[in-house]
DOFI-559948 format. One record per atom (N, C-alpha, C, O): residue number from 1; residue in one letter; atom name; z, x, y. Coordinates in steps of 0.02 Angstrom, whole numbers, always signed. Each point is the difference from the previous one (the first is absolute). Example, Ala and Ser with C-alpha at 12.3 -4.5 7.8 and 13.67 -1.06 7.14 Angstrom:
<pts>
@i: 1; aa: A; at: N; c3: +390; c1: +660; c2: -284
@i: 1; aa: A; at: CA; c3: +0; c1: -45; c2: +59
@i: 1; aa: A; at: C; c3: +0; c1: +45; c2: +60
@i: 1; aa: A; at: O; c3: +33; c1: +52; c2: -1
@i: 2; aa: S; at: N; c3: -69; c1: -70; c2: +54
@i: 2; aa: S; at: CA; c3: +3; c1: +42; c2: +59
@i: 2; aa: S; at: C; c3: +37; c1: -39; c2: +55
@i: 2; aa: S; at: O; c3: +8; c1: +25; c2: +55
</pts>
This chain:
<pts>
@i: 1; aa: X; at: N; c3: -2436; c1: +2154; c2: -1485
@i: 1; aa: X; at: CA; c3: +15; c1: -51; c2: +27
@i: 1; aa: X; at: C; c3: +46; c1: -31; c2: -51
@i: 1; aa: X; at: O; c3: -24; c1: -2; c2: -57
@i: 2; aa: X; at: N; c3: +111; c1: -33; c2: +69
@i: 2; aa: X; at: CA; c3: +34; c1: -13; c2: -31
@i: 2; aa: X; at: C; c3: -19; c1: -97; c2: +5
@i: 2; aa: X; at: O; c3: -26; c1: -38; c2: +42
@i: 3; aa: X; at: N; c3: +53; c1: +33; c2: -100
@i: 3; aa: X; at: CA; c3: -10; c1: -81; c2: -29
@i: 3; aa: X; at: C; c3: +41; c1: -31; c2: +75
@i: 3; aa: X; at: O; c3: +37; c1: +35; c2: +36
@i: 4; aa: X; at: N; c3: -53; c1: -105; c2: -25
@i: 4; aa: X; at: CA; c3: +5; c1: -38; c2: +44
@i: 4; aa: X; at: C; c3: +32; c1: -79; c2: -36
@i: 4; aa: X; at: O; c3: -30; c1: -30; c2: -45
@i: 5; aa: X; at: N; c3: +76; c1: +14; c2: +66
@i: 5; aa: X; at: CA; c3: +18; c1: -74; c2: -17
@i: 5; aa: X; at: C; c3: +20; c1: -46; c2: +52
@i: 5; aa: X; at: O; c3: +38; c1: +19; c2: +44
@i: 6; aa: X; at: N; c3: -57; c1: -69; c2: -46
@i: 6; aa: X; at: CA; c3: +8; c1: -62; c2: +47
@i: 6; aa: X; at: C; c3: +75; c1: -42; c2: -20
@i: 6; aa: X; at: O; c3: +42; c1: -12; c2: +44
@i: 7; aa: X; at: N; c3: -35; c1: -4; c2: -102
@i: 7; aa: X; at: CA; c3: +44; c1: -45; c2: -6
@i: 7; aa: X; at: C; c3: +21; c1: -4; c2: -70
@i: 7; aa: X; at: O; c3: -42; c1: +17; c2: -42
@i: 8; aa: X; at: N; c3: +96; c1: -35; c2: +24
@i: 8; aa: X; at: CA; c3: +44; c1: -3; c2: -74
@i: 8; aa: X; at: C; c3: +15; c1: -76; c2: -10
@i: 8; aa: X; at: O; c3: +37; c1: -29; c2: +40
@i: 9; aa: X; at: N; c3: -62; c1: +1; c2: -86
@i: 9; aa: X; at: CA; c3: +30; c1: -88; c2: -13
@i: 9; aa: X; at: C; c3: +21; c1: +6; c2: -82
@i: 9; aa: X; at: O; c3: -27; c1: +26; c2: -49
@i: 10; aa: X; at: N; c3: +91; c1: -64; c2: +60
@i: 10; aa: X; at: CA; c3: +39; c1: -3; c2: -49
@i: 10; aa: X; at: C; c3: -8; c1: -50; c2: -31
@i: 10; aa: X; at: O; c3: -56; c1: -17; c2: +19
@i: 11; aa: X; at: N; c3: +76; c1: -31; c2: -67
@i: 11; aa: X; at: CA; c3: -4; c1: -47; c2: -42
@i: 11; aa: X; at: C; c3: +25; c1: -18; c2: -66
@i: 11; aa: X; at: O; c3: -32; c1: +2; c2: -52
@i: 12; aa: X; at: N; c3: +116; c1: -25; c2: +61
@i: 12; aa: X; at: CA; c3: +15; c1: +14; c2: -52
@i: 12; aa: X; at: C; c3: +40; c1: +102; c2: -17
@i: 12; aa: X; at: O; c3: +42; c1: +33; c2: +30
@i: 13; aa: X; at: N; c3: -70; c1: -24; c2: -71
@i: 13; aa: X; at: CA; c3: +26; c1: +50; c2: -22
@i: 13; aa: X; at: C; c3: -65; c1: +62; c2: +6
@i: 13; aa: X; at: O; c3: +5; c1: +62; c2: -1
@i: 14; aa: X; at: N; c3: -66; c1: -107; c2: +9
@i: 14; aa: X; at: CA; c3: -61; c1: +42; c2: +4
@i: 14; aa: X; at: C; c3: -15; c1: +28; c2: +76
@i: 14; aa: X; at: O; c3: +33; c1: -22; c2: +48
@i: 15; aa: X; at: N; c3: -76; c1: +65; c2: -41
@i: 15; aa: X; at: CA; c3: -23; c1: +49; c2: +66
@i: 15; aa: X; at: C; c3: -61; c1: +19; c2: -3
@i: 15; aa: X; at: O; c3: -27; c1: +24; c2: -49
@i: 16; aa: X; at: N; c3: +0; c1: -36; c2: +111
@i: 16; aa: X; at: CA; c3: -70; c1: -3; c2: +2
@i: 16; aa: X; at: C; c3: -28; c1: +29; c2: +98
@i: 16; aa: X; at: O; c3: +4; c1: -25; c2: +56
@i: 17; aa: X; at: N; c3: -27; c1: +83; c2: -82
@i: 17; aa: X; at: CA; c3: -16; c1: +12; c2: +75
@i: 17; aa: X; at: C; c3: -65; c1: -15; c2: +27
@i: 17; aa: X; at: O; c3: -53; c1: +4; c2: -31
@i: 18; aa: X; at: N; c3: +60; c1: -24; c2: +95
@i: 18; aa: X; at: CA; c3: -56; c1: -43; c2: +12
@i: 18; aa: X; at: C; c3: -47; c1: +32; c2: +69
@i: 18; aa: X; at: O; c3: +29; c1: +28; c2: +46
@i: 19; aa: X; at: N; c3: -84; c1: -34; c2: -48
@i: 19; aa: X; at: CA; c3: -47; c1: +37; c2: +61
@i: 19; aa: X; at: C; c3: -13; c1: -66; c2: +38
@i: 19; aa: X; at: O; c3: -10; c1: -50; c2: -34
@i: 20; aa: X; at: N; c3: +9; c1: +44; c2: +105
@i: 20; aa: X; at: CA; c3: +2; c1: -54; c2: +38
@i: 20; aa: X; at: C; c3: -54; c1: +25; c2: +51
@i: 20; aa: X; at: O; c3: +0; c1: +49; c2: +37
@i: 21; aa: X; at: N; c3: -56; c1: -109; c2: -49
@i: 21; aa: X; at: CA; c3: -67; c1: +7; c2: +45
@i: 21; aa: X; at: C; c3: -2; c1: -79; c2: +33
@i: 21; aa: X; at: O; c3: +11; c1: -52; c2: -30
@i: 22; aa: X; at: N; c3: -25; c1: +61; c2: +93
@i: 22; aa: X; at: CA; c3: +7; c1: -71; c2: +38
@i: 22; aa: X; at: C; c3: -56; c1: +17; c2: +38
@i: 22; aa: X; at: O; c3: -12; c1: +51; c2: +31
@i: 23; aa: X; at: N; c3: -32; c1: -119; c2: -39
@i: 23; aa: X; at: CA; c3: -72; c1: -13; c2: +44
@i: 23; aa: X; at: C; c3: -5; c1: -75; c2: +17
@i: 23; aa: X; at: O; c3: +28; c1: -49; c2: -23
@i: 24; aa: X; at: N; c3: -75; c1: +58; c2: +71
@i: 24; aa: X; at: CA; c3: -19; c1: -81; c2: +49
@i: 24; aa: X; at: C; c3: -71; c1: -18; c2: -27
@i: 24; aa: X; at: O; c3: -27; c1: -55; c2: +9
@i: 25; aa: X; at: N; c3: +6; c1: +97; c2: -38
@i: 25; aa: X; at: CA; c3: -74; c1: +0; c2: -17
@i: 25; aa: X; at: C; c3: -2; c1: +13; c2: -72
@i: 25; aa: X; at: O; c3: +43; c1: -20; c2: -40
@i: 26; aa: X; at: N; c3: -96; c1: +55; c2: +25
@i: 26; aa: X; at: CA; c3: -30; c1: +44; c2: -63
@i: 26; aa: X; at: C; c3: +54; c1: +32; c2: -41
@i: 26; aa: X; at: O; c3: +53; c1: +24; c2: +21
@i: 27; aa: X; at: N; c3: -74; c1: -26; c2: -82
@i: 27; aa: X; at: CA; c3: +67; c1: +36; c2: -39
@i: 27; aa: X; at: C; c3: -18; c1: +67; c2: +5
@i: 27; aa: X; at: O; c3: -55; c1: +26; c2: +1
@i: 28; aa: X; at: N; c3: +113; c1: -2; c2: +3
@i: 28; aa: X; at: CA; c3: +24; c1: +71; c2: +13
@i: 28; aa: X; at: C; c3: -29; c1: +57; c2: -35
@i: 28; aa: X; at: O; c3: -6; c1: -18; c2: -59
@i: 29; aa: X; at: N; c3: -13; c1: +75; c2: +66
@i: 29; aa: X; at: CA; c3: -4; c1: +56; c2: -37
@i: 29; aa: X; at: C; c3: +56; c1: +1; c2: -56
@i: 29; aa: X; at: O; c3: +58; c1: -12; c2: +14
@i: 30; aa: X; at: N; c3: -75; c1: +26; c2: -70
@i: 30; aa: X; at: CA; c3: +59; c1: +17; c2: -47
@i: 30; aa: X; at: C; c3: +36; c1: +51; c2: +14
@i: 30; aa: X; at: O; c3: -19; c1: +38; c2: +45
@i: 31; aa: X; at: N; c3: +73; c1: -27; c2: -77
@i: 31; aa: X; at: CA; c3: +66; c1: +52; c2: +24
@i: 31; aa: X; at: C; c3: -27; c1: +51; c2: -30
@i: 31; aa: X; at: O; c3: -29; c1: -3; c2: -54
@i: 32; aa: X; at: N; c3: +41; c1: +83; c2: +111
@i: 32; aa: X; at: CA; c3: -35; c1: +44; c2: -51
@i: 32; aa: X; at: C; c3: +29; c1: +31; c2: -71
@i: 32; aa: X; at: O; c3: +52; c1: -27; c2: -17
@i: 33; aa: X; at: N; c3: -71; c1: +70; c2: -20
@i: 33; aa: X; at: CA; c3: +27; c1: +10; c2: -53
@i: 33; aa: X; at: C; c3: +68; c1: +28; c2: +5
@i: 33; aa: X; at: O; c3: +46; c1: -21; c2: -35
@i: 34; aa: X; at: N; c3: -37; c1: +85; c2: +92
@i: 34; aa: X; at: CA; c3: +72; c1: +36; c2: +8
@i: 34; aa: X; at: C; c3: +60; c1: -63; c2: +11
@i: 34; aa: X; at: O; c3: +59; c1: +11; c2: -15
@i: 35; aa: X; at: N; c3: -79; c1: -71; c2: +41
@i: 35; aa: X; at: CA; c3: +53; c1: -45; c2: +19
@i: 35; aa: X; at: C; c3: +19; c1: -32; c2: -52
@i: 35; aa: X; at: O; c3: -35; c1: -37; c2: -34
@i: 36; aa: X; at: N; c3: +114; c1: +55; c2: +23
@i: 36; aa: X; at: CA; c3: +55; c1: -28; c2: -66
@i: 36; aa: X; at: C; c3: +13; c1: -82; c2: +6
@i: 36; aa: X; at: O; c3: +38; c1: -21; c2: +45
@i: 37; aa: X; at: N; c3: -70; c1: -23; c2: -91
@i: 37; aa: X; at: CA; c3: +18; c1: -50; c2: -7
@i: 37; aa: X; at: C; c3: -29; c1: -28; c2: -61
@i: 37; aa: X; at: O; c3: -43; c1: +30; c2: -33
@i: 38; aa: X; at: N; c3: +64; c1: -82; c2: +21
@i: 38; aa: X; at: CA; c3: -9; c1: -39; c2: -80
@i: 38; aa: X; at: C; c3: -30; c1: -76; c2: +25
@i: 38; aa: X; at: O; c3: -51; c1: -21; c2: -29
@i: 39; aa: X; at: N; c3: +85; c1: -24; c2: +89
@i: 39; aa: X; at: CA; c3: -41; c1: -38; c2: +37
@i: 39; aa: X; at: C; c3: -27; c1: -10; c2: +58
@i: 39; aa: X; at: O; c3: +31; c1: +19; c2: +49
@i: 40; aa: X; at: N; c3: -98; c1: -50; c2: -42
@i: 40; aa: X; at: CA; c3: -40; c1: +27; c2: +67
@i: 40; aa: X; at: C; c3: +22; c1: -106; c2: +18
@i: 40; aa: X; at: O; c3: -16; c1: -52; c2: -29
@i: 41; aa: X; at: N; c3: +52; c1: +67; c2: +85
@i: 41; aa: X; at: CA; c3: -11; c1: -49; c2: +47
@i: 41; aa: X; at: C; c3: -23; c1: -11; c2: +56
@i: 41; aa: X; at: O; c3: +22; c1: +21; c2: +54
@i: 42; aa: X; at: N; c3: -88; c1: -69; c2: -67
@i: 42; aa: X; at: CA; c3: -29; c1: -24; c2: +51
@i: 42; aa: X; at: C; c3: +22; c1: -65; c2: +44
@i: 42; aa: X; at: O; c3: +20; c1: -51; c2: -29
@i: 43; aa: X; at: N; c3: -23; c1: +54; c2: +97
@i: 43; aa: X; at: CA; c3: +23; c1: -35; c2: +50
@i: 43; aa: X; at: C; c3: -58; c1: -25; c2: +33
@i: 43; aa: X; at: O; c3: -43; c1: +41; c2: +19
@i: 44; aa: X; at: N; c3: +36; c1: -100; c2: -11
@i: 44; aa: X; at: CA; c3: -62; c1: -5; c2: +37
@i: 44; aa: X; at: C; c3: +31; c1: -74; c2: +46
@i: 44; aa: X; at: O; c3: +14; c1: -54; c2: -26
@i: 45; aa: X; at: N; c3: -8; c1: +71; c2: +94
@i: 45; aa: X; at: CA; c3: +36; c1: -5; c2: +40
@i: 45; aa: X; at: C; c3: -60; c1: -62; c2: +43
@i: 45; aa: X; at: O; c3: -59; c1: +16; c2: +4
@i: 46; aa: X; at: N; c3: +90; c1: -99; c2: +31
@i: 46; aa: X; at: CA; c3: -48; c1: -15; c2: +21
@i: 46; aa: X; at: C; c3: +36; c1: -34; c2: +77
@i: 46; aa: X; at: O; c3: +59; c1: -14; c2: +6
@i: 47; aa: X; at: N; c3: -111; c1: +6; c2: +45
@i: 47; aa: X; at: CA; c3: +26; c1: +1; c2: +56
@i: 47; aa: X; at: C; c3: -36; c1: -10; c2: +63
@i: 47; aa: X; at: O; c3: -56; c1: -8; c2: -25
@i: 48; aa: X; at: N; c3: +47; c1: +2; c2: +84
@i: 48; aa: X; at: CA; c3: -56; c1: -24; c2: +41
@i: 48; aa: X; at: C; c3: +45; c1: +30; c2: +58
@i: 48; aa: X; at: O; c3: +56; c1: -18; c2: +17
@i: 49; aa: X; at: N; c3: -107; c1: +80; c2: +18
@i: 49; aa: X; at: CA; c3: +31; c1: +48; c2: +60
@i: 49; aa: X; at: C; c3: +63; c1: +29; c2: -25
@i: 49; aa: X; at: O; c3: +9; c1: +21; c2: -57
@i: 50; aa: X; at: N; c3: +44; c1: -22; c2: +118
@i: 50; aa: X; at: CA; c3: +51; c1: +25; c2: -34
@i: 50; aa: X; at: C; c3: +59; c1: -35; c2: -34
@i: 50; aa: X; at: O; c3: +54; c1: +29; c2: -6
@i: 51; aa: X; at: N; c3: -66; c1: -106; c2: -20
@i: 51; aa: X; at: CA; c3: +15; c1: -25; c2: -54
@i: 51; aa: X; at: C; c3: -2; c1: +8; c2: -65
@i: 51; aa: X; at: O; c3: -56; c1: +2; c2: -26
@i: 52; aa: X; at: N; c3: +112; c1: +4; c2: -15
@i: 52; aa: X; at: CA; c3: +5; c1: +14; c2: -51
@i: 52; aa: X; at: C; c3: +36; c1: -63; c2: -60
@i: 52; aa: X; at: O; c3: +56; c1: -26; c2: -1
@i: 53; aa: X; at: N; c3: -90; c1: +22; c2: -25
@i: 53; aa: X; at: CA; c3: +3; c1: -80; c2: -31
@i: 53; aa: X; at: C; c3: +34; c1: +22; c2: -96
@i: 53; aa: X; at: O; c3: -34; c1: +0; c2: -52
@i: 54; aa: X; at: N; c3: +91; c1: +12; c2: +58
@i: 54; aa: X; at: CA; c3: +32; c1: +39; c2: -56
@i: 54; aa: X; at: C; c3: -9; c1: -60; c2: -57
@i: 54; aa: X; at: O; c3: -32; c1: +27; c2: -45
@i: 55; aa: X; at: N; c3: +44; c1: -94; c2: +27
@i: 55; aa: X; at: CA; c3: -27; c1: -49; c2: -51
@i: 55; aa: X; at: C; c3: -57; c1: -8; c2: -10
@i: 55; aa: X; at: O; c3: -12; c1: -43; c2: -42
@i: 56; aa: X; at: N; c3: -43; c1: +75; c2: +68
@i: 56; aa: X; at: CA; c3: -54; c1: +13; c2: -26
@i: 56; aa: X; at: C; c3: -19; c1: +73; c2: -41
@i: 56; aa: X; at: O; c3: -45; c1: +10; c2: -40
@i: 57; aa: X; at: N; c3: +90; c1: +28; c2: +61
@i: 57; aa: X; at: CA; c3: -1; c1: +90; c2: -30
@i: 57; aa: X; at: C; c3: -19; c1: -15; c2: -74
@i: 57; aa: X; at: O; c3: +20; c1: -50; c2: -30
@i: 58; aa: X; at: N; c3: -61; c1: +98; c2: +4
@i: 58; aa: X; at: CA; c3: +8; c1: -5; c2: -85
@i: 58; aa: X; at: C; c3: +4; c1: +75; c2: -16
@i: 58; aa: X; at: O; c3: -18; c1: +48; c2: +34
@i: 59; aa: X; at: N; c3: +46; c1: -53; c2: -92
@i: 59; aa: X; at: CA; c3: +19; c1: +64; c2: -36
@i: 59; aa: X; at: C; c3: -10; c1: +3; c2: -59
@i: 59; aa: X; at: O; c3: +9; c1: -49; c2: -36
@i: 60; aa: X; at: N; c3: -33; c1: +113; c2: +11
@i: 60; aa: X; at: CA; c3: -47; c1: +4; c2: -49
@i: 60; aa: X; at: C; c3: +34; c1: +75; c2: -20
@i: 60; aa: X; at: O; c3: +4; c1: +49; c2: +37
@i: 61; aa: X; at: N; c3: +26; c1: -59; c2: -136
@i: 61; aa: X; at: CA; c3: +29; c1: +50; c2: +0
@i: 61; aa: X; at: C; c3: -27; c1: +17; c2: -76
@i: 61; aa: X; at: O; c3: +10; c1: -28; c2: -53
@i: 62; aa: X; at: N; c3: -60; c1: +104; c2: +79
@i: 62; aa: X; at: CA; c3: -29; c1: +18; c2: -63
@i: 62; aa: X; at: C; c3: +2; c1: +63; c2: -37
@i: 62; aa: X; at: O; c3: -21; c1: +52; c2: +25
@i: 63; aa: X; at: N; c3: +52; c1: -57; c2: -98
@i: 63; aa: X; at: CA; c3: +9; c1: +72; c2: -28
@i: 63; aa: X; at: C; c3: -28; c1: +47; c2: +8
@i: 63; aa: X; at: O; c3: -61; c1: -9; c2: -8
@i: 64; aa: X; at: N; c3: +77; c1: +75; c2: +24
@i: 64; aa: X; at: CA; c3: -50; c1: +52; c2: +17
@i: 64; aa: X; at: C; c3: -47; c1: +7; c2: -69
@i: 64; aa: X; at: O; c3: -57; c1: +21; c2: +9
@i: 65; aa: X; at: N; c3: +78; c1: -36; c2: -72
@i: 65; aa: X; at: CA; c3: -43; c1: +4; c2: -16
@i: 65; aa: X; at: C; c3: -62; c1: -37; c2: -38
@i: 65; aa: X; at: O; c3: -37; c1: +10; c2: -47
@i: 66; aa: X; at: N; c3: +50; c1: -64; c2: +103
@i: 66; aa: X; at: CA; c3: -67; c1: -40; c2: -8
@i: 66; aa: X; at: C; c3: -35; c1: -5; c2: +76
@i: 66; aa: X; at: O; c3: -19; c1: -55; c2: +19
@i: 67; aa: X; at: N; c3: +10; c1: +120; c2: +28
@i: 67; aa: X; at: CA; c3: -35; c1: -16; c2: +54
@i: 67; aa: X; at: C; c3: -70; c1: +39; c2: -19
@i: 67; aa: X; at: O; c3: -51; c1: -11; c2: +34
@i: 68; aa: X; at: N; c3: +50; c1: +69; c2: -104
@i: 68; aa: X; at: CA; c3: -60; c1: +29; c2: -2
@i: 68; aa: X; at: C; c3: -56; c1: -50; c2: -5
@i: 68; aa: X; at: O; c3: -52; c1: +10; c2: +32
@i: 69; aa: X; at: N; c3: +61; c1: -72; c2: -74
@i: 69; aa: X; at: CA; c3: -41; c1: -35; c2: -39
@i: 69; aa: X; at: C; c3: -15; c1: -63; c2: +67
@i: 69; aa: X; at: O; c3: -39; c1: -48; c2: -1
@i: 70; aa: X; at: N; c3: +75; c1: +66; c2: +43
@i: 70; aa: X; at: CA; c3: -4; c1: -80; c2: +55
@i: 70; aa: X; at: C; c3: -46; c1: +7; c2: +59
@i: 70; aa: X; at: O; c3: -7; c1: +46; c2: +40
@i: 71; aa: X; at: N; c3: -14; c1: -88; c2: -45
@i: 71; aa: X; at: CA; c3: -66; c1: +5; c2: +69
@i: 71; aa: X; at: C; c3: +53; c1: -3; c2: +57
@i: 71; aa: X; at: O; c3: +50; c1: -34; c2: -9
@i: 72; aa: X; at: N; c3: -60; c1: +77; c2: +80
@i: 72; aa: X; at: CA; c3: +16; c1: -23; c2: +68
@i: 72; aa: X; at: C; c3: -10; c1: -68; c2: +34
@i: 72; aa: X; at: O; c3: -10; c1: -7; c2: +60
@i: 73; aa: X; at: N; c3: +13; c1: -38; c2: -104
@i: 73; aa: X; at: CA; c3: +0; c1: -94; c2: +49
@i: 73; aa: X; at: C; c3: +55; c1: -29; c2: -21
@i: 73; aa: X; at: O; c3: +33; c1: +16; c2: -49
@i: 74; aa: X; at: N; c3: -23; c1: -56; c2: +84
@i: 74; aa: X; at: CA; c3: +46; c1: -48; c2: +22
@i: 74; aa: X; at: C; c3: -1; c1: -54; c2: -77
@i: 74; aa: X; at: O; c3: +52; c1: -12; c2: -31
@i: 75; aa: X; at: N; c3: -115; c1: -12; c2: +14
@i: 75; aa: X; at: CA; c3: -1; c1: -33; c2: -57
@i: 75; aa: X; at: C; c3: +22; c1: +25; c2: -56
@i: 75; aa: X; at: O; c3: +32; c1: -29; c2: -44
@i: 76; aa: X; at: N; c3: -49; c1: +82; c2: +45
@i: 76; aa: X; at: CA; c3: +12; c1: +36; c2: -66
@i: 76; aa: X; at: C; c3: +82; c1: +20; c2: -17
@i: 76; aa: X; at: O; c3: +20; c1: +31; c2: -49
@i: 77; aa: X; at: N; c3: +19; c1: -57; c2: +102
@i: 77; aa: X; at: CA; c3: +83; c1: +8; c2: -5
@i: 77; aa: X; at: C; c3: +31; c1: -44; c2: -7
@i: 77; aa: X; at: O; c3: +61; c1: +11; c2: -7
@i: 78; aa: X; at: N; c3: -78; c1: -67; c2: +4
@i: 78; aa: X; at: CA; c3: +17; c1: -62; c2: -21
@i: 78; aa: X; at: C; c3: +48; c1: +5; c2: -33
@i: 78; aa: X; at: O; c3: +54; c1: -13; c2: +27
@i: 79; aa: X; at: N; c3: -54; c1: +32; c2: -92
@i: 79; aa: X; at: CA; c3: +50; c1: +11; c2: -61
@i: 79; aa: X; at: C; c3: +61; c1: +34; c2: +7
@i: 79; aa: X; at: O; c3: +47; c1: -5; c2: -38
@i: 80; aa: X; at: N; c3: -51; c1: +52; c2: +106
@i: 80; aa: X; at: CA; c3: +61; c1: +37; c2: +7
@i: 80; aa: X; at: C; c3: +33; c1: -43; c2: +69
@i: 80; aa: X; at: O; c3: +31; c1: +37; c2: +38
@i: 81; aa: X; at: N; c3: -34; c1: -95; c2: -20
@i: 81; aa: X; at: CA; c3: +26; c1: -22; c2: +53
@i: 81; aa: X; at: C; c3: +71; c1: +0; c2: -12
@i: 81; aa: X; at: O; c3: +18; c1: -5; c2: -59
@i: 82; aa: X; at: N; c3: +27; c1: +11; c2: +106
@i: 82; aa: X; at: CA; c3: +69; c1: +0; c2: -8
@i: 82; aa: X; at: C; c3: +25; c1: -66; c2: -26
@i: 82; aa: X; at: O; c3: -21; c1: -50; c2: +30
@i: 83; aa: X; at: N; c3: +64; c1: +41; c2: -82
@i: 83; aa: X; at: CA; c3: +19; c1: -67; c2: -32
@i: 83; aa: X; at: C; c3: +62; c1: +22; c2: -34
@i: 83; aa: X; at: O; c3: +22; c1: +57; c2: +0
@i: 84; aa: X; at: N; c3: +3; c1: -106; c2: -27
@i: 84; aa: X; at: CA; c3: +64; c1: +27; c2: -39
@i: 84; aa: X; at: C; c3: -14; c1: +18; c2: -47
@i: 84; aa: X; at: O; c3: +22; c1: +55; c2: -19
@i: 85; aa: X; at: N; c3: -68; c1: -96; c2: -26
@i: 85; aa: X; at: CA; c3: -16; c1: +24; c2: -66
@i: 85; aa: X; at: C; c3: -51; c1: +81; c2: -7
@i: 85; aa: X; at: O; c3: -15; c1: +32; c2: -50
@i: 86; aa: X; at: N; c3: +2; c1: -23; c2: +114
@i: 86; aa: X; at: CA; c3: -56; c1: +60; c2: +3
@i: 86; aa: X; at: C; c3: +54; c1: +72; c2: +33
@i: 86; aa: X; at: O; c3: -20; c1: +58; c2: -1
@i: 87; aa: X; at: N; c3: +70; c1: -72; c2: +20
@i: 87; aa: X; at: CA; c3: +67; c1: +48; c2: +5
@i: 87; aa: X; at: C; c3: +9; c1: +10; c2: -54
@i: 87; aa: X; at: O; c3: -23; c1: +51; c2: -25
@i: 88; aa: X; at: N; c3: +60; c1: -100; c2: -15
@i: 88; aa: X; at: CA; c3: +11; c1: +18; c2: -66
@i: 88; aa: X; at: C; c3: -31; c1: +42; c2: -43
@i: 88; aa: X; at: O; c3: +30; c1: +36; c2: -40
@i: 89; aa: X; at: N; c3: -95; c1: -40; c2: +47
@i: 89; aa: X; at: CA; c3: -42; c1: +12; c2: -50
@i: 89; aa: X; at: C; c3: -13; c1: +83; c2: +19
@i: 89; aa: X; at: O; c3: -11; c1: +43; c2: -41
@i: 90; aa: X; at: N; c3: +17; c1: -30; c2: +134
@i: 90; aa: X; at: CA; c3: +0; c1: +58; c2: +18
@i: 90; aa: X; at: C; c3: +70; c1: +65; c2: -35
@i: 90; aa: X; at: O; c3: -11; c1: +60; c2: -4
@i: 91; aa: X; at: N; c3: +72; c1: -91; c2: -14
@i: 91; aa: X; at: CA; c3: +52; c1: +15; c2: -11
@i: 91; aa: X; at: C; c3: +29; c1: +2; c2: -48
@i: 91; aa: X; at: O; c3: +60; c1: +11; c2: -11
@i: 92; aa: X; at: N; c3: -126; c1: -27; c2: -41
@i: 92; aa: X; at: CA; c3: +7; c1: -18; c2: -69
@i: 92; aa: X; at: C; c3: -20; c1: +79; c2: -36
@i: 92; aa: X; at: O; c3: +0; c1: +7; c2: -61
</pts>
């Protein structure tokens, strides 16, 4: 099976490959080993019925190297919540 890639992210002169997982409920399974990525972006959507509340969407940027030791629970992912400082750290 060949590697797959979802997204390429650029910040100044730094490049990161990103695997994107979107959910409305539980933390999804971590990507399979053959996937080509450096950062996992977990997108937690909020909404009701067919309505999506984009202003309540949460995004977590998790370096692949951190996944093995992480529990798959939202509470354990708080330090990876997307912020300006965290994005800078991911691209360092």
